Each structure stands twice: as structure tokens, then as C-alpha cells.
VOVO-771050 format. One record per residue (C-alpha): residue in one letter; x negated, z negated, y negated. Coordinates in steps of 0.5 Angstrom, whole numbers, padded with zeros to 4 digits, always signed. Each point is the difference from the previous one (the first is absolute). Layout:
<nodes>
AXZY/...
</nodes>
This chain:
<nodes>
X+0023-0041-0086/X-0006-0004-0002/X-0002-0006+0004/X+0003-0006-0004/X-0001-0007+0004/X+0000-0008-0003/X-0006-0001-0004/X-0004-0006+0003/X-0005-0003-0005/X-0007+0003+0001/X-0003-0007+0003/X+0005+0000+0005/X-0001+0007+0003/X-0007-0001+0000/X+0000-0006+0004/X+0005+0003+0005/X-0004+0006+0001/X-0006-0005+0001/X+0004-0004+0005/X+0003+0005+0004/X-0007+0004+0001/X-0002-0006+0004/X+0006+0001+0004/X+0001+0007+0001/X+0000+0004+0006/X-0004+0007+0000/X+0006+0004-0002/X+0001-0004-0006/X-0006+0003-0005/X+0003+0007+0002/X+0007-0001-0002/X-0002-0004-0006/X-0004+0006-0002/X+0006+0005+0001/X+0004-0004-0004/X-0004+0001-0006/X+0000+0007+0001/X+0008+0001+0001/X+0003+0004-0005/X+0008-0001+0002/X+0004-0006+0001/X+0002+0001+0007/X-0007+0001+0003/X-0002-0007-0004/X+0006-0003+0003/X-0002+0002+0007/X-0007-0002-0001/X+0002-0007-0002/X+0004-0001+0006/X-0007+0003+0004/X-0004-0005-0004/X+0005-0006+0002/X+0000+0002+0007/X-0008+0000+0000/X+0000-0008-0002/X+0005-0002+0005/X-0004-0004+0005/X-0005-0002-0005/X+0003-0002-0007/X+0007-0001-0001/X+0000-0001-0007/X-0002+0007-0001/X+0005+0003+0005/X+0005-0003-0005/X-0003+0002-0006/X-0001+0007+0002/X+0007+0001+0004/X+0004-0003-0006/X-0004+0004-0005/X+0002+0006+0004/X+0007-0002+0001/X+0001-0001-0007/X-0002+0007-0002/X+0004+0003+0006/X+0006-0003-0003/X-0001+0002-0007/X-0001+0008+0002/X+0005-0001+0006/X-0005+0002+0005/X+0004-0002+0007/X-0006+0002+0004/X-0005-0005-0004/X+0005-0005+0000/X+0001+0000+0007/X-0007-0001+0002/X-0002-0005-0005/X+0006-0004+0002/X-0003+0000+0007/X-0006-0003-0002/X+0003-0005-0003/X+0004-0002+0006/X-0006+0000+0004/X-0003-0005-0005/X+0006-0004+0001/X-0001+0000+0008/X-0007-0002+0000/X+0002-0006-0004/X+0006-0002+0005/X+0006+0002-0005/X+0003+0004+0006/X+0007+0000-0004/X-0003+0003-0006/X-0004+0005+0004/X+0005+0003+0004/X+0005+0000-0007/X-0006+0004-0003/X-0001+0005+0006/X+0007+0001+0000/X+0000+0002-0007/X-0006+0004+0001/X+0003+0004+0006/X+0006+0002-0005/X-0005+0003-0005/X-0004+0003+0006/X+0007+0004+0003/X+0002+0002-0007/X-0007+0003-0002/X+0000+0003+0007/X-0007-0003+0001/X-0001+0000+0007/X-0007-0004+0000/X+0003-0005-0004/X+0006-0001+0005/X-0005+0000+0006/X-0004-0006-0004/X+0006-0004-0001/X+0003+0001+0007/X-0007-0003+0002/X+0000-0006-0005/X+0007-0002+0002/X-0002+0001+0008/X-0006-0005-0002/X+0005-0005-0003/X+0005+0000+0006/X-0007-0001+0005/X-0002-0006-0004/X+0007-0003+0002/X-0001+0002+0007/X+0006+0005+0000/X-0004+0005+0004/X+0007+0005+0001/X+0001+0001-0008/X-0008+0001-0001/X+0000+0005+0005/X+0005+0004-0003/X-0003+0000-0007/X-0007+0002+0003/X+0002+0005+0004/X+0004+0003-0005/X-0006+0000-0005/X-0004+0003+0006/X+0005+0006+0001/X+0000+0001-0008/X-0008+0000+0000/X+0000+0005+0006/X+0005+0005-0003/X-0003+0000-0007/X-0007+0001+0004/X-0003-0006-0005/X-0007+0001-0002/X+0000-0008-0002/X-0004-0002+0007/X+0000-0007-0003/X+0008-0001+0000/X+0001+0004+0007/X-0005-0005+0003/X+0003-0006-0003/X+0007+0002+0003/X-0003+0001+0007/X-0004-0006+0000/X+0006-0004-0002/X+0004+0003+0006/X-0006-0002+0004/X+0000-0007-0003/X+0008-0001+0001/X-0001+0002+0007/X-0005-0005+0001/X+0005-0005-0003/X+0005+0002+0005/X-0004+0000+0006/X+0000+0007+0001/X-0008+0001+0001/X+0000+0007+0003/X+0004+0003-0006/X-0004-0005-0005/X-0007+0003+0003/X+0003+0007-0001/X+0002+0000-0007/X-0007-0004-0002/X-0004+0005+0004/X+0003+0006-0004/X-0001-0004-0007/X-0007-0001+0002/X-0001+0007+0002/X+0003+0002-0007/X-0005-0005-0004/X-0006+0003+0004/X+0002+0007-0001/X+0001-0001-0008/X-0006+0002-0004/X-0003-0006-0003/X+0001-0001-0008/X+0006+0004+0000/X+0005-0005+0001/X+0006-0001-0005/X+0002-0005-0005/X+0002-0005+0006/X-0007+0000+0003/X-0003+0000+0007/X+0004-0003+0005/X-0005-0001+0005/X+0000-0008-0001/X+0007+0000+0002/X+0000+0004+0006/X-0006-0004+0003/X+0003-0006-0002/X+0006+0002+0004/X-0004+0003+0006/X-0003-0007+0000/X+0007-0003+0001/X+0002+0005+0005/X-0007-0002+0004/X+0002-0008-0001/X+0007+0001+0003/X-0003+0004+0006/X-0005-0006+0001/X-0006+0004-0002/X-0003-0005-0005/X-0007+0003+0000/X+0003+0006-0003/X+0005-0003-0004/X-0006-0004-0004/X-0004+0007+0000/X+0006+0003-0004/X+0001-0006-0004/X-0007+0000-0003/X+0000+0007-0001/X+0006+0000-0004/X-0003-0006-0004/X-0006+0005-0001/X+0004+0006-0002/X+0004-0004-0005/X-0006-0002-0004/X-0001+0008-0003/X+0007+0000-0002/X+0001-0007-0003/X+0006-0001+0005/X+0001-0007-0001/X+0006+0000+0004/X-0003+0003+0006/X-0006-0004+0000/X+0005-0006+0000/X+0004+0002+0006/X-0007+0002+0004/X-0003-0007-0002/X+0007-0003+0002/X+0000+0003+0007/X-0007-0002+0001/X+0002-0007-0001/X+0006+0000+0004/X-0004+0003+0006/X-0006-0005-0001/X+0006-0005+0000/X+0002+0002+0007/X-0007+0000+0003/X+0000-0007-0003/X-0006+0002-0005/X+0002-0005-0005/X-0006+0001-0005/X+0001+0008+0000/X+0007-0001-0001/X-0001-0004-0006/X-0005+0004-0003/X+0004+0007+0001/X+0006-0004-0002/X-0003-0002-0007/X-0002+0007-0001/X+0007+0002+0001/X+0003-0005-0004/X-0005+0002-0006/X+0002+0007+0001/X+0007-0001+0000/X+0000-0005-0006/X-0004+0005-0004/X+0005+0006+0001/X+0006-0005+0000/X+0002+0003+0007/X+0005-0005+0002/X+0001+0002+0007/X-0007-0001+0001/X+0000-0007-0003/X+0005-0003+0004/X-0003+0002+0007/X-0007-0002-0002/X+0002-0006-0003/X+0004-0002+0006/X-0006+0002+0005/X-0005-0005-0005/X+0005-0005+0000/X+0000+0000+0008/X-0007+0000+0000/X-0002-0006-0004/X+0006-0004+0003/X-0003+0001+0007/X-0007-0002-0003/X+0004-0007-0003/X-0002+0002-0007/X+0007-0001-0003/X-0001+0001-0007/X-0003+0007+0001/X+0006+0001+0005/X+0005-0002-0006/X-0003+0004-0005/X+0001+0006+0004/X+0007-0002+0002/X+0002+0000-0007/X-0003+0007-0002/X+0004+0002+0006/X+0006-0003-0002/X+0000+0003-0007/X-0001+0007+0002/X+0005-0001+0006/X+0005-0002-0005/X-0001+0006-0004/X+0000+0005+0006/X+0006-0003+0004/X+0004-0003-0006/X+0007-0001+0003/X+0003+0003-0006/X-0005+0006+0000/X+0002+0001+0007/X+0008+0000-0002/X-0002+0005-0005/X-0004+0005+0004/X+0006+0000+0005/X+0005+0001-0005/X-0005+0006-0003/X+0000+0003+0007/X+0007-0001+0001/X+0001+0004-0006/X-0005+0005+0002/X+0004+0001+0006/X+0006+0001-0003/X-0003+0005-0005/X-0002+0004+0006/X+0006+0000+0003/X+0004+0002-0006/X-0005+0006-0001/X+0001+0002+0007/X+0008+0000+0000/X-0001+0004-0007/X-0004+0005+0004/X+0005+0000+0006/X+0005+0001-0005/X-0003+0006-0004/X-0002+0003+0007/X+0007+0000+0002/X+0002+0003-0007/X-0005+0005+0001/X+0003+0002+0007/X+0007+0000-0003/X-0002+0005-0006/X-0004+0004+0005/X+0006+0001+0005/X+0005+0002-0006/X-0005+0005-0002/X-0001+0002+0007/X+0008+0001+0000/X+0000+0003-0006/X-0005+0005+0002/X+0003+0002+0006/X+0007+0001-0004/X-0004+0005-0004/X-0004+0003+0005/X+0007+0001+0004/X+0003+0003-0006/X-0006+0005-0001/X+0000+0002+0007/X+0008+0002+0000/X-0001+0004-0007/X-0006+0003+0004/X+0004+0002+0006/X+0005+0003-0004/X-0005+0005-0004/X-0004+0001+0007/X+0007+0003+0003/X+0001+0004-0006/X-0007+0003+0001/X-0001+0001+0007/X+0004+0006+0000/X-0005+0003-0005/X-0006-0002+0004/X+0003+0003+0006/X+0000+0007-0003/X-0006-0001-0004/X-0003-0002+0007/X+0002+0006+0003/X-0003+0004-0005/X-0007-0004+0000/X+0000+0001+0008/X+0000+0008-0001/X-0005+0000-0005/X-0004-0005+0004/X+0000+0005+0006/X-0002+0006-0005/X-0006-0004-0003/X-0002-0002+0007/X-0001+0007+0003/X-0003+0002-0007/X-0005-0006+0001/X-0002+0001+0007/X-0001+0008-0001/X-0005-0002-0006/X-0003-0005+0004/X-0002+0005+0006/X-0002+0005-0005/X-0005-0005-0003/X-0002-0003+0006/X-0002+0008+0002/X-0003+0001-0007/X-0005-0006+0001/X-0001+0002+0007/X-0002+0007-0002/X-0004-0003-0006/X-0004-0005+0005/X-0002+0005+0005/X-0002+0005-0006/X-0005-0006-0003/X-0002-0001+0007/X-0001+0007+0002/X-0004+0001-0007/X-0005-0006+0002/X-0001+0002+0007/X-0002+0007-0003/X-0005-0003-0005/X-0003-0004+0006/X+0000+0006+0004/X-0004+0004-0005/X-0005-0006-0002/X-0001-0001+0008/X-0001+0008+0000/X-0005-0001-0005/X-0004-0006+0003/X+0000+0004+0007/X-0003+0006-0003/X-0005-0004-0004/X-0002-0004+0006/X+0000+0006+0005/X-0006+0003-0001/X-0004-0006-0001/X+0003-0002+0007/X-0002+0006+0003/X-0007+0000-0002/X-0001-0007+0003/X+0003+0002+0006/X-0005+0006+0000/X-0006-0003-0002/X+0002-0006+0006/X+0000+0006+0005/X-0007+0003-0002/X-0003-0007+0000/X+0003-0002+0007/X-0004+0007+0002/X-0006-0002-0004/X+0000-0007+0003/X+0000+0003+0007/X-0005+0005-0001/X-0004-0006-0003/X+0001-0004+0006/X-0003+0006+0005/X-0006+0000-0005/X-0001-0007+0001/X+0000+0000+0007/X-0004+0006+0001/X-0006-0004-0004/X-0005-0002+0004/X+0000-0008-0002/X-0001-0006+0003/X+0007-0004+0002/X-0001-0005-0005/X-0001+0005-0005/X+0006+0004+0002/X+0005-0005+0001/X+0001-0002-0007/X+0000+0007-0002/X+0006+0002+0005/X+0004-0006-0002/X-0001+0002-0007/X+0002+0007+0002/X+0006-0003+0004/X+0003-0004-0006/X-0001+0006-0005/X+0004+0004+0005/X+0006-0006+0001/X+0000+0000-0008/X+0001+0007+0000/X+0006+0000+0005/X+0003-0005-0004/X-0001+0003-0007/X+0003+0007+0004/X+0006-0004+0002/X+0002-0004-0006/X-0001+0007-0004/X+0005+0003+0005/X+0005-0006-0001/X-0001+0002-0008/X+0002+0007+0002/X+0006-0002+0004/X+0002-0005-0006/X-0001+0006-0005/X+0005+0005+0005/X+0005-0006+0000/X+0000+0000-0008/X+0001+0008+0000/X+0005+0000+0005/X+0004-0006-0004/X-0001+0004-0006/X+0004+0006+0003/X-0005+0005-0001/X+0000+0001+0007/X+0007+0002+0005/X+0003-0005+0003/X-0001+0001+0007/X-0001-0005+0006/X-0007-0001+0003/X-0003-0004+0005/X-0003-0006-0004/X-0003-0007+0002/X+0005-0005-0002/X-0005-0006+0000/X-0005+0004-0004/X+0006+0002-0005/X+0003-0007-0001/X-0007-0003-0001/X-0002+0005-0005/X+0006-0001-0004/X+0000-0007+0001/X-0007+0000-0004/X+0002+0005-0005/X+0006-0005-0002/X-0004-0006+0001/X-0005+0002-0005/X+0005+0003-0005/X+0003-0007+0000/X-0006-0003-0001/X-0001+0004-0006/X+0006-0003-0003/X-0001-0007+0002/X-0007-0001+0001/X+0001-0008+0002/X+0004+0002+0006/X-0003-0001+0006/X+0004+0002+0007/X-0003+0000+0007/X+0001+0006+0003/X+0002-0001+0008/X-0001+0007+0004/X+0003+0000+0007/X+0000+0007+0002/X+0001+0003+0007/X-0005+0005+0002/X+0006+0003+0005/X+0004+0002-0006/X-0005+0006-0001/X+0002+0006-0004/X+0008+0001-0002/X+0003+0006-0002/X+0002-0001-0007/X+0000+0003-0007/X-0006-0004-0003/X+0002-0001-0008/X+0007-0001+0002/X-0001-0006+0004/X-0006-0002-0005/X+0006+0000-0005/X+0004-0005+0004/X-0007-0004+0002/X-0001-0001-0008/X+0007-0002-0002/X-0001-0005+0006/X-0007-0003-0002/X+0002+0000-0007/X+0006-0005+0002/X-0004-0004+0004/X-0006-0001-0005/X+0005-0002-0005/X+0003-0005+0004/X-0006-0003+0001/X-0002+0000-0007/X+0007-0003-0002/X-0001-0006+0006/X-0007-0002-0003/X+0003-0001-0007/X+0006-0004+0002/X+0000-0007-0002/X+0002-0003+0007/X-0006+0004+0004/X-0004-0005+0004/X-0007-0001-0002/X-0003+0002+0007/X+0004+0007-0001/X-0003+0006+0002/X+0003+0007-0001/X-0001+0004+0006/X+0002+0008+0001/X+0001+0002+0008/X+0000+0007+0002/X+0001+0001+0007/X+0001+0006+0005/X+0003+0000+0007/X+0002+0006+0005/X+0006-0002+0004/X+0001+0006+0005/X+0002+0006-0004/X+0000-0003-0007/X-0005-0003-0004/X+0002-0006-0005/X-0004-0002-0007/X+0002-0007-0002/X-0002-0002-0007/X+0001-0008-0001/X-0002-0004-0006/X+0001-0008-0001/X+0003+0001-0007/X+0007-0003-0003/X+0004+0004+0005/X+0007+0003-0002/X+0006-0004-0002/X+0005+0000+0005/X+0005+0003-0004/X-0004+0006-0002/X-0003+0002+0007/X+0006+0004+0002/X-0001+0005-0007/X-0007+0001+0001/X+0001+0007+0002/X+0005+0002-0006/X-0003+0004-0005/X-0001-0003-0007/X+0000-0007+0003/X-0006-0004-0001/X-0001-0008+0000/X-0006+0002-0005/X+0001+0001-0008/X+0002+0007-0002/X-0007+0000-0004/X-0003-0001+0007/X+0004+0004+0005/X+0005+0006+0000/X+0004-0002+0006/X-0002+0006+0004/X-0006-0001+0004/X+0003-0003+0006/X+0006+0005+0000/X-0005+0006+0000/X-0004-0003+0005/X+0005-0001+0005/X+0002+0007-0001/X-0007+0003+0001/X+0000-0004+0007/X+0007+0001+0002/X+0002+0007-0002/X-0007+0003-0001/X-0003-0003+0007/X+0006-0002+0004/X-0003-0007+0000/X+0003-0007-0003/X-0002-0005-0005/X+0003-0007+0000/X-0002-0007-0004/X+0000-0007+0003/X-0001-0005-0005/X+0001-0008-0001/X+0000-0003-0007/X-0006-0004-0002/X-0004+0002+0007/X-0001+0008+0001/X+0002+0007-0001/X-0001+0005+0006/X+0001+0008-0001/X+0001+0003+0007/X-0001+0008+0001/X+0001+0003+0006/X-0002+0007+0001/X+0001+0005+0006/X-0007+0002+0003/X+0000+0003+0007/X-0006-0001+0004/X-0005+0006-0001/X-0004+0002+0006/X-0007-0001+0000/X-0006+0004+0002/X-0001-0002+0006/X+0008+0000+0002/X+0000+0007-0002/X-0006+0002+0004/X+0003-0003+0006/X+0006+0004-0001/X-0004+0006+0000/
</nodes>
């Protein structure tokens, strides 16, 4: 539907636009431009209502013009929401002019249209305006009822119109001030001020910036608390804030309260000055309430000066305004309208109550019908259930028999599958171990000859060093010349001894690799347990570094020399140590990469040996993540592992326990605390061997 309105003569419209431009608020130009761009009648109605609201405190004839235009269009297109909002603006205009009965009548009409269109913003605004009417008549109880209903709606719909929310909060605070409840007044006025400060400047709705109103009411609260200096400050700030908004009403009230405060302080000149400014603002806006209060104040001021003519002039102004505001006929009309509204509300509540009773009765009847239907269906079901129970019992017996047969077959298949998996894993592990043995045999073969050559050459070098030392001593040299040569020969001999010792160590490692590869028979022999543990530790550590170059582990060796040589199968114990060291380095690597690892965490692997009588102990301890409590009882089970299947087969600790317990008559135990450490303890029988001295003494 295209927009059509009552046409105005061109010269009249131009005059009105130029006239209102002077009196407009900051929101008016934006709304007027939006009106020219509107494409639907409904949006035009709402924009006309907003334009009307933007002139409410600056130009009443513009309020009437835009509100009436919007109301006429809304009624033509049957737009209830727009009709309610325009009626609210007309009611506001009548209230400002002092025609309270007509204002209440229009507000009640607007409320009906708001409710019919479910316009919650409109309902809340209408409640707020009705509350203002009761507040102006000092009917605080009724004012509070309407204010709090408006506030509840704004909070329910989470309104974005801060101007309206602040208006309700400030109205509640002002009413509490009038009722003498100053603490409650301060609470709501401070909340209103906080909302004003929170809002972004320049983003106010068509109702404008409510800051002048809030500051004025804070001034009244300060005056009620006898804080006159604060009150003067608030009044001046209110008048100053009203100027950018072109808010003549707030300016009028601010000047009025300044005049009254100066009158109380017996500063008559200041009181008259601000009183005349307030009266000028009130007459310019046709604000009847402000005219009444200000003319009364000026009349009293001139009477106290003895200027009867001026006092009489202002009394006449007061009387005219007061007659329009407190006309007995209008008050009776207001009471009649209020009574009619109360009766309407009571009728609505009664109808609502009757409707709820009817709904309750219908629900009860529906429930009884449902229960009866359920009872009939249950009886029919019971009869069918009894007929089928016999058949079900017979079928149940057959199912139980078949189930037992199937369970037996399933268990048999499960055992077969488990054995098959065990065999398969053992074959895979055996194949891997065989491949590893062949690899180690090849490496040992390649290293054996260079290691033997190093050992032989180191021995020859030691002999040559001894001969060279003798030759140096036989030379007829001075002491100053002989000592440097002797020192160099001595250092050379020490280097050769060190080289030979490390060559022997390489040979031991090669022999261990050949034994591990299975190329030599598994027979027990006396082995230095400390050297064996140290060799395999370094071997596995270098392997771990090759796989994870960034890993840095502190190796802590606590080897007891009293352990000495122990009778054992070297490559079997070597296999057990390899499994244990691999697990320890994996635990430390895992702990290093956990997200909750402390910044000062240092991975430490401790290898300790100890002789305890006829036994020796070998302890391997890491400060990794530990073993979970629910897994500690299963660590020696075959194919159980806390690692992923790609990382482990779950056979390492099981094979290690077999080597220690069955192959050497010892024990292998694990102690662990989750999040702290894991310690593997190997105990081997190791009787004390007689020394050379003790054997000689025996002979």
C-alpha cells in the first residue's frame, strides 16, 4: 500500500518545517530523513510517532501534527500498533498542557491498542505515562504500581531503548523522593544515572537523552537531604544538559528549582532571575505545571519586595494556569476515567479467572477420559497377555536351551581365537628377535677385528712406552732436561693404558652382542654385573638418542663395587636389561612431552647395584609418568602393554621375568607411583666367591 496523507499547501508545509527545525532535538533530522526513505505505510506510521516524540519537550504543535498524521494513517490501514503509539504521543501532549482527564483517556485507549497488537514496548511506555499522571496528583501508590509494571516489561523484553528504561528508573526515584523514602530514591536514581553514562553518546532513541531529567531529580534528592551545594550543582548541570537536546521542559524545571532553592536561602534577586527564566521556558512550551509553580514563586518574591503590581501580574498568570490544571470538572472526569479503568481491569481479571477455571475443568474431563481409555486398553492388554504367556514360556525354554549351546560354542571359539592370537604374536616376536640377532651378529663380526686390533696395538704401545721410559732414564741428561721428557713419556703411557681399557670395553660389548645374537651357546659364566649394566645402559641410550635427538636424560649410576662378578647367562640378562631400559627411556620421553610437565622437570634414569649377603640387587628407576594403579597388577601378563600396539607387543616384561625367575632363580618386581616414578628391582642369587688371599690362606 502506498503512503497517502492529508495534503498540505506548499507554503504551510515549508513554514512548518522551517519552524520546527529551530525547535527540533538531535534525533529529529535522522527521523525526518528516514521518513522520506520509508517504503511501507506501517514504517511511516512508526516514524511519524517517533518524530512526534522528538518534539515533546520543545514544540507541542509539532507533537500534535506528527502524532495526528500517524494516527490517521494507522486507522486507515488498520495498524493497531501504530495507532497505540500515536495515541500515546497525543496523551503525552495533553498531560504537558495540564488536561489530565483527556491525557488519561488517551493513554487508556492507547493501552487497549497496545495490548491488541501485543506491543510490549508500547504497553510499557503507556504504563509509564499513566504512572506520571498519578505522580502529578501525589497518588504515589498508583504511580508505583504502573512504574514497576513498566520496569518489569522492559527487563522481560531486554529493551534496547535506554531512554525509556532510564525514564522509568528516574520516575520511580522521583516518586520515592516525593514519598520521603530518600534511600530508595537514591538507589533508583543512581541506577538511572549509571544507565545514562553507559550509553554511547549520539545513539539515543527518539525520546532523546534523559540526562537533564536524571540530574534534576538528583538535585531534588540532594535538596531533600539538605545538601544545598550539591543540589545547585545538579540543577545547573541539568539546565546545561537540556540545551543540546532543546529540552525546554527540563530547562524550565531546573531553573524553577534553582529559584526555589535561592528563595529558601533568602537570595531574592537570584530567585527572581531564575524564576523569570523558568517562566519564559514554560510559556514557550505551554508547560502548565511549570507555569503554575514559577508564577507562584515570582508572585511571592515581588510581594515580599512590596511590588504589588508585579505580584498581581504573576498571580493572574498562576490563576489561569492553575484553573486549567486543577479544574474541579476535570478532576471529576479524571476520577471517573480512573474508576472505569479499574472496573475494566477487574472485569478482565474476572474473565481471565473464569477462563482458567474452564480450562481446569476441561483438563480434568480430558484426564478422566484418558484414564478411562487407559483402563480399557490395559484390560484388553491383560487378556492378550494371559493368552500369550503360555506360548512365551514354551518358547523361553527352547531359547534357553539354544542359548546354552551357543554360549558353549562361543566360549570354545573364544579360546581358540585367543590361542591363535597368542601363537601369532609369539611368531611375530620370534621373527623380530631373530632378525635383531642376525643384525647384531653382523655388527659384532664387523667390529670384532677392529676392536682386537685396537687392543693389540694398545698393548704393543704400552711396551714401547715402557722401553722409551727406560731409554730416557738411561740418557745422561740434566734434571731440567730429563723431567719434561719423563713427564711426556708418563702421559703417553697413561694414554695408551686408557686406550687399551676402552678397547677391552669395546671387545666386551662385541662379545655381548654375539651372545645376544644366539651364535654362542647359552651357558653361565662369571660376569661383572656393574660393567654389564653400564654397557647395556649406554647402548640403549645411544639408540634412544638416534630415534629422538632432542631427548636429554641425566644418567645417574650408583654402582656398588662389592657386587663384583655374578654367575649368569650374559646375553639372557642382557635381553632383560634391554627391555627394562627401553621402557624407562620411553617413559621419560613420554613425560617430557606431556602438557602438564613442570618447567623445571629434568628426566633422570638411575641405575643402582647393591650386594645384600648372598644376593645382589639391580634397580632401574625413572622419574617418568609412572604406571596407572589399575595396570600395575598386569604388567607381567603376556601381550599386555600401556603403550600402543605400534610401539610394543606386550612381551618385554613377561620375557624378562622368565629370564630372571626361571633362568637364574631370581625375582623381578616393579614399584610405581603414578605421576612420580617407576622402579624395576632385579634380585639374583650371588654367593660370595673366595678371593685369592682367602684361597692362599686356606692352603
